C-alpha positions in Angstrom: 0.2 0.0 -0.1 1.4 3.4 -1.1 0.3 6.9 -0.2 1.6 9.9 -2.1 0.9 13.5 -1.4 -0.3 15.2 -4.4 -1.3 18.7 -3.0 0.2 20.6 0.0 1.5 24.0 0.7 5.1 22.9 0.2 7.1 20.7 -2.2 9.9 18.2 -1.8 12.9 17.6 -3.9 11.8 20.4 -6.4 9.1 18.2 -7.6 5.6 19.5 -8.6 4.0 22.8 -7.3 2.8 23.7 -4.0 -0.6 25.3 -3.2 -2.6 25.8 0.1 -4.5 22.5 0.3 -4.2 18.9 0.6 -4.6 15.9 -1.6 -3.3 12.2 -1.3 -3.3 9.4 -3.9 -3.7 6.0 -2.4 -2.5 2.6 -4.1 -3.9 -0.4 -2.6 -4.8 -4.0 -3.6 -8.3 -3.0 -3.9 -7.4 -0.4 -6.3 -6.6 3.4 -6.4 -8.3 6.2 -4.5 -8.1 10.0 -4.1 -8.5 11.6 -0.7 -9.2 15.3 -1.1 -8.3 17.4 -4.3 -6.4 20.2 -3.2 -7.2 23.8 -4.2 -7.4 23.1 -7.9 -4.2 24.7 -9.3 -1.8 21.6 -8.8 -3.7 18.4 -8.4 -3.7 17.4 -12.2 -0.1 18.7 -12.9 1.5 17.2 -9.8 -0.3 13.7 -10.7 1.5 13.8 -13.9 5.0 14.7 -12.6 4.6 12.1 -9.8 3.2 9.4 -12.3 0.0 9.1 -10.7 -2.9 8.3 -13.0 -6.1 10.3 -12.0 -8.1 8.1 -14.5 -7.4 5.0 -12.6 -9.1 6.1 -9.2 -11.9 3.8 -8.0 -13.5 6.4 -5.6 -12.8 9.8 -4.2 -13.1 10.9 -0.6 -13.7 14.6 0.7 -12.6 15.1 4.1 -14.8 18.4 4.4 -16.3 21.3 2.5 -13.6 23.7 2.3 -12.1 25.0 -1.1 -8.7 23.7 -0.4 -9.6 20.3 -0.2 -12.4 20.3 -2.8 -11.2 22.9 -5.4 -9.7 20.3 -7.5 -12.5 18.1 -7.9 -13.8 19.5 -11.0 -10.4 18.9 -12.9 -10.2 15.4 -11.6 -13.7 14.6 -12.8 -12.9 16.2 -16.3 -10.1 13.3 -16.6 -11.7 10.5 -14.7 -15.5 10.8 -15.7 -18.0 9.0 -13.7 -17.0 8.1 -10.2 -18.3 7.6 -6.5 -17.5 10.6 -4.6 -17.9 10.1 -0.7 -19.1 13.0 1.4 -21.1 13.8 4.5 -24.6 15.3 3.9 -23.4 18.9 5.0 -20.4 19.2 2.9 -22.0 21.9 0.6 -22.6 24.2 3.5 -22.0 27.8 2.6 -18.6 28.6 4.6 -16.7 31.7 5.4 -13.8 33.2 7.5 -15.0 36.3 9.4 -12.3 38.4 11.0 -12.1 41.9 12.4 -9.5 44.5 11.6 -9.3 48.3 11.8 -11.5 48.6 8.9 -14.4 46.7 10.2 -15.6 43.1 9.7 -14.2 41.0 6.6 -15.7 37.9 5.2 -14.4 35.6 2.7 -16.1 32.5 1.2 -14.3 29.5 1.8 -16.8 26.7 0.9 -16.6 24.4 -2.1 -16.3 26.7 -5.2 -18.7 24.5 -7.3 -22.4 23.9 -7.4 -23.4 20.4 -6.8 -25.1 20.0 -9.9 -22.2 21.1 -11.9 -20.1 18.4 -10.4 -22.6 16.1 -11.1 -22.7 16.9 -14.8 -18.9 16.2 -14.8 -19.6 12.6 -13.5 -19.6 12.9 -9.6 -21.8 10.4 -8.0 -22.2 11.7 -4.4 -22.5 9.1 -1.8 -23.6 10.5 1.3 -22.7 9.1 4.7 -22.0 10.4 8.5 -21.2 7.1 10.2 -18.1 5.2 10.6 -18.4 2.9 7.6 -16.1 0.3 5.8 -15.9 1.6 2.1 -13.7 -1.3 0.9 -12.3 -4.3 2.8 -9.8 -2.7 5.3 -10.7 0.9 4.1 -13.0 3.0 6.5 -14.4 6.6 6.7 -14.4 7.9 10.2 -17.9 9.7 9.7 -18.7 12.4 12.3 -16.4 12.8 15.1 -17.5 13.3 18.6 -15.9 16.3 20.3 -14.9 15.1 23.6 -11.4 17.0 24.5 -11.6 20.1 26.5 -8.4 21.3 24.8 -9.3 21.2 21.1 -11.5 24.1 20.4 -13.3 25.0 17.2 -11.4 27.7 15.0 -13.1 31.2 16.0 -12.5 32.6 12.6 -14.7 30.0 10.7 -18.4 30.3 10.2 -21.1 28.6 8.1 -24.6 29.7 7.2 -27.8 27.4 7.4 -31.2 28.9 6.5 -30.1 32.4 6.4 -28.4 32.3 10.0 -24.5 32.5 10.6 -22.9 30.3 13.3 -19.6 29.1 14.3 -18.7 26.3 11.9 -18.5 23.0 14.1 -17.7 20.9 10.9 -20.0 17.9 11.4 -18.7 17.0 7.8 -15.0 16.6 9.0 -14.0 13.0 8.1 -10.8 11.0 8.1 -9.8 7.9 6.1 -8.6 4.8 7.9 -6.7 2.0 6.3 -6.3 -1.3 8.2 -2.8 -2.9 7.9 -1.0 -5.8 9.5 1.2 -3.7 11.4 -1.4 -1.2 12.6 -4.0 1.4 11.4 -3.1 4.2 9.0 -5.1 7.3 9.5 -5.2 10.1 6.8 -6.5 13.6 8.0 -7.9 16.2 5.8 -7.6 19.3 8.4 -8.7 17.6 11.5 -11.3 20.2 12.3 -12.8 17.8 14.7 -9.5 17.7 16.8 -6.7 15.4 15.9 -6.8 13.8 19.4 -10.7 13.3 19.2 -10.4 11.6 15.8 -7.6 9.3 17.0 -9.7 8.3 20.0 -13.0 7.9 17.8 -11.0 5.5 15.4 -9.7 3.5 18.3 -13.1 3.3 19.6 -14.5 2.2 16.5 -11.9 -0.3 15.6 -10.7 -1.7 18.8 -7.1 -1.3 17.5 -4.7 1.1 19.4 -1.6 1.1 17.2 -1.1 3.3 14.4 1.4 2.5 11.7 1.2 5.9 10.6 -0.8 9.1 11.0 -0.3 11.7 8.3 -2.0 14.7 6.7 -3.5 18.2 7.9 -3.8 18.5 11.8 -5.1 22.1 12.2 -2.6 22.6 15.0 -1.4 25.9 13.7 -4.4 27.5 15.0 -4.2 26.3 18.8 -2.8 28.6 21.4 0.6 27.3 22.8 -1.1 25.7 25.9 -3.4 23.8 23.7 -0.8 22.7 21.4 1.3 21.2 24.2 -1.8 19.6 25.4 -2.3 17.9 22.1 1.1 16.8 22.0 1.0 15.3 25.6 -2.1 13.4 24.3 -0.5 12.1 21.2 2.6 10.9 23.0 0.1 8.4 25.0 -0.8 6.9 21.6 1.0 4.1 20.0 2.2 5.9 16.8 5.2 4.5 14.5 5.2 7.3 12.0 3.7 10.8 12.1 3.6 12.9 8.8 2.1 16.3 9.1 1.0 18.5 6.5 -1.1 21.7 5.2 -2.6 23.2 8.3 -0.2 22.1 10.8 2.1 25.0 10.8 5.7 25.3 11.2 5.7 26.0 15.0 3.7 22.8 15.6 5.7 20.9 12.8 8.8 21.7 14.8 7.5 20.7 18.2 6.3 17.4 16.9 9.6 16.8 15.3 11.3 17.5 18.6 8.9 15.0 20.3 8.7 12.1 17.8 12.3 12.6 16.4 12.9 10.0 13.6 9.3 8.9 13.7 8.3 12.3 12.3 8.3 13.4 8.5 6.8 16.3 6.8 4.0 15.4 4.3 4.9 17.8 1.4 4.1 17.2 -2.2 5.8 14.2 -3.3 6.1 12.7 0.0 5.4 8.9 -0.1 4.3 6.5 2.7 4.7 2.7 1.8 2.9 0.5 4.4 2.5 -3.3 4.8 -1.2 -4.2 4.0 
């Protein structure tokens, strides 16, 4: 089983182009899969540079409804044609960043940049799910993740609109991909808006397994206070993790701290990074 990072904020070995976003290409005995599609500028070009055939993907999984994880979906569909796209029912919520500065309130739309009908016209067959679910043998979607930790707080800048009312976005659609391997679980995170530790404990509860061969992807640790970050690291060190590869919304401050704590078990999941695991 091989996981290759197609889209990420940075690149490795001068391969491909970086953009604010995330996408991972999975090669398994059950076929090839795509987890997220990045912002849209790099997924096709990077797939060609890295020799990953987007026409071969069996299914697409979307971690949540932000533009930097879904913006490349249209370009992928133009190549792939009809394919199942697994999403949470609320992935198409109108989403925004709201911030205050000296000039007043500023709003920026950050949801999926395409209408559902347009994506369906390109071949997307949306499969809705909110529960922990086995998609293929040994391949699971986490579904909705309960928020149980006290230190993993919602990002105060992120909001969504429902029925004309704007409220803080709690990301019920945030989901991760879980791969079962003989040496432990592999957990792929999109942005971990549910809280990285919440997700890990949810996966342990649902699978009954406590060893992770690897955890990789966006962790959203960049937006925690220093105190919250240290609480997260303390919790992570209690989990049996053989490799941890962070990307995208982790931020350099948090990545450096994780490198300090996990040492040779740590790697940065930039464009072109590859993780090979035993199935």
